[in-house]
Structures are given as C-alpha cells and as structure tokens.
C-alpha positions as CSV (number, residue, x, y, z in Angstrom):
1,X,118.1,111.8,93.2
2,X,119.5,108.3,93.3
3,X,123.0,109.6,92.8
4,X,122.5,112.0,95.8
5,X,121.3,109.1,98.0
6,X,124.1,106.8,96.9
7,X,126.6,109.3,98.2
8,X,125.0,109.5,101.7
9,X,125.5,107.1,104.5
10,X,123.5,106.6,107.6
11,X,125.1,106.6,111.1
12,X,125.1,102.8,111.1
13,X,127.1,102.7,107.8
14,X,124.2,101.7,105.6
15,X,124.0,103.5,102.3
16,X,121.0,105.9,102.1
17,X,119.9,104.5,98.8
18,X,119.9,100.9,100.1
19,X,118.0,102.1,103.1
20,X,115.2,103.7,101.0
21,X,115.0,100.7,98.7
22,X,114.4,98.5,101.8
23,X,111.4,100.5,102.8
24,X,107.8,100.0,101.7
25,X,107.2,101.6,98.4
26,X,104.4,103.8,99.9
27,X,106.9,105.6,102.2
28,X,109.9,105.9,100.0
29,X,109.3,109.4,98.6
30,X,108.8,111.0,102.0
31,X,111.8,109.1,103.3
32,X,113.9,110.5,100.5
33,X,112.7,114.0,101.3
34,X,113.4,113.5,105.0
35,X,117.0,112.1,104.3
36,X,117.8,115.0,102.0
37,X,116.4,117.5,104.5
38,X,118.3,116.0,107.4
39,X,121.4,116.1,105.4
40,X,120.9,119.7,104.4
41,X,120.2,120.7,108.0
42,X,123.2,118.7,109.3
43,X,121.1,116.3,111.4
44,X,122.5,112.9,112.0
45,X,121.3,110.3,109.4
46,X,119.8,107.7,111.7
47,X,116.4,106.1,111.7
48,X,115.1,108.2,114.5
49,X,116.0,111.5,112.9
50,X,114.7,110.4,109.4
51,X,111.4,109.2,110.9
52,X,111.0,112.4,112.9
53,X,111.7,114.6,109.9
54,X,109.4,112.5,107.7
55,X,106.5,112.9,110.2
56,X,107.2,116.6,110.3
57,X,107.2,116.9,106.5
58,X,103.9,114.8,106.3
59,X,102.3,117.1,108.9
60,X,103.3,120.2,106.9
61,X,102.0,118.7,103.6
62,X,98.6,117.7,105.2
63,X,98.2,121.3,106.5
64,X,98.6,122.7,103.0
65,X,95.9,120.4,101.5
C-alpha cells in the first residue's frame, strides 16, 4: 500500500504517502482508503475531496456495524 501511495501526488504537489504520514495516526487508515478511492474514481486528490470521501467511507462503515 505504501508503494501505491508513494506514486500518487496531491493537487498541491505533495506526495500522498507524505500526506498520510503527516496525519494523526488515528485517521491514517481511513485517509489511505479515501485517497485510493478518490484516485480510482478519478476525483482530484486534494484535502477537500479526501476529507469528503473519508467521511463518506466512515458513514458507510458505521451503518454496517
């Protein structure tokens, strides 16, 4: 997974892996999932899209539990 992230760059030029590593450890996993989902869907990799997708993923997970 680190290799996938190291190949992705956010709109501001920051490496996705570095972005995830800069986050609080509690939110890293959902951020990784959100980045990969945004990338798969062709969404721009910026903080707004990543945060929005992360919230969406968290909502979906909480519904299933």
